[in-house]
C-alpha positions, 0 to 999 in steps of 0.5 A: 246887473247879471252878465247874462243878457236878459230881454223883456219882450213887450207884446200886446197879444200872446200867444197868437197862432199867426205870430209863430215868428215871435215864438221862434225868435224867443226860442232861438235866443233861449238856445243862445243862452239869453234869458227871456221874460214876456210882458203883456197887455191885459189882452187875450187873443181869444184863440182856441189853438196854441202852437206846441212851441209856446208850451215848450218855451216856458218863460215867465210872463207878467202883465202891465197895469191898466193905469198908466200912472202905475208904470213906476211899478213896472220900472221896479219890476224890470230892475228887480229882474235885471232886464238888460234890454226891451224888445217889442214886436210891431211899431204900435202899442208894443213899441210905444210901451217899450219906449215909455218903459225905457224912458222911465228905467233907462233900459235900452229898447228896440222893436221889430217893424212888420207891415200894417204897423208901418203902412196902415193908419200910421202917424209918420211923426210918431213912427219917426220918433220911435225909430230915432229913440230905439237903439235899433229897429229890425224889419223883415224885408229890404223894401220895409228898410228902405221905406223906413229910412226914407220916412225917418229922413223926411222927418229930419231924424236918423235911426239904426234900421236892420233887415233880418229875414224871418227864418225857421229852425230846421231841426224841428222838421224831419225831412221825408224823401218823397216824389216831387211835383215840379209844378206844385205851388204851395201857399200857407197863409191866413186868408185875408186881403193883405196876403194877396192870394187873389193874385196867386189864383189869377196868376195860376189861371194865366199859366193854365191859359198858356197851357202850362200845367200848374198845381196850387195848394193853398193852406189856411183859413180866414174871412176871404175863404168863400171869396177866394173859393169863388175866384178859383 
């Protein structure tokens, strides 16, 4: 096996404009000298917009076979590519697939847990099994980490759970000196229920009712756009 780490990213849908954190992570690993390969389900996000960094990433991409019985062919591919580690994003199909591939190939796997994948419509026993089987699990907040630790303990298992914040590669952004508005609140998010933008809008009203001048700029689009506009 090659001495250079070679990580296969197991992703269900790629690229997604709302999941630039995955692209940023792979780009950071490439800068650190890690080889990256992407393994996808045969699903297209169907989005017309592609983040420029996706085009710059330039990593080989393979698709999983539709039939589970063909998983042995993926096992051979992983070994031919000298994959040293499997990593999945989201504790759903991707983590389950990484776990399955790991069991066939003997290659260790890990996954990143985010939000809906650990809180909504989750089978706790299955999630606990994945947490225990993984070499390590990354999650993006201390709240998530504590939640997962309690869940895995409740199921009588143990897991190596690490909190790593999402970050930005600041060299991609040029600082332009400008006048600052100390009362400006900016939110960049999809306009969906789980982003909680209604609470932000209601909080701004509370501040304005207290005669505190606040400007709020919300950048994004989504199903809740009209509802949020009415609330404003």
